[in-house]
C-alpha positions in Angstrom: -21.2 -39.4 55.9 -19.7 -36.1 55.0 -21.5 -32.9 54.5 -20.8 -32.9 50.7 -22.4 -36.4 50.3 -25.5 -35.2 52.2 -25.7 -32.2 50.0 -25.4 -34.2 46.8 -28.0 -36.7 47.9 -30.5 -34.0 48.8 -29.8 -32.2 45.5 -30.4 -35.4 43.5 -33.6 -36.1 45.4 -34.7 -32.5 44.8 -34.1 -32.7 41.1 -36.0 -36.0 40.8 -39.0 -34.8 42.9 -39.1 -31.6 41.1 -39.1 -33.3 37.7 -42.0 -35.6 38.8 -44.0 -32.7 40.1 -43.4 -30.7 36.9 -44.6 -33.7 34.8 -47.7 -34.0 37.0 -48.5 -30.3 36.7 -48.0 -30.2 32.9 -50.1 -33.3 32.1 -52.9 -32.6 29.8 -56.4 -34.0 30.3 -58.4 -35.3 27.3 -61.5 -33.5 26.5 -63.3 -35.9 24.3 -66.7 -35.3 22.6 -69.6 -37.7 23.1 -69.1 -39.0 19.6 -65.4 -39.8 20.3 -66.4 -41.6 23.5 -69.0 -43.7 21.6 -66.4 -44.7 19.0 -63.9 -45.6 21.7 -66.4 -47.7 23.6 -67.5 -49.5 20.4 -63.9 -50.2 19.3 -63.1 -51.6 22.8 -66.1 -53.8 22.7 -65.3 -55.3 19.3 -61.6 -55.9 20.4 -62.8 -57.6 23.6 -65.1 -59.9 21.5 -62.3 -60.7 19.1 -60.0 -61.6 22.1 -62.6 -63.8 23.6 -63.1 -65.6 20.3 -59.3 -66.1 19.9 -59.0 -67.6 23.4 -61.6 -70.3 22.7 
């Protein structure tokens, strides 16, 4: 392999890894209130029950 191919491959890998790290760094975390968590759990429970009934 020539030097230019090695440089291009390393540049491409650097861009890909840099993009992944940037996405990881900028990801937001969800700060949910207790009321929101309760609603989510309740909704998931009802959906699970509906799925179980449909499978029978």
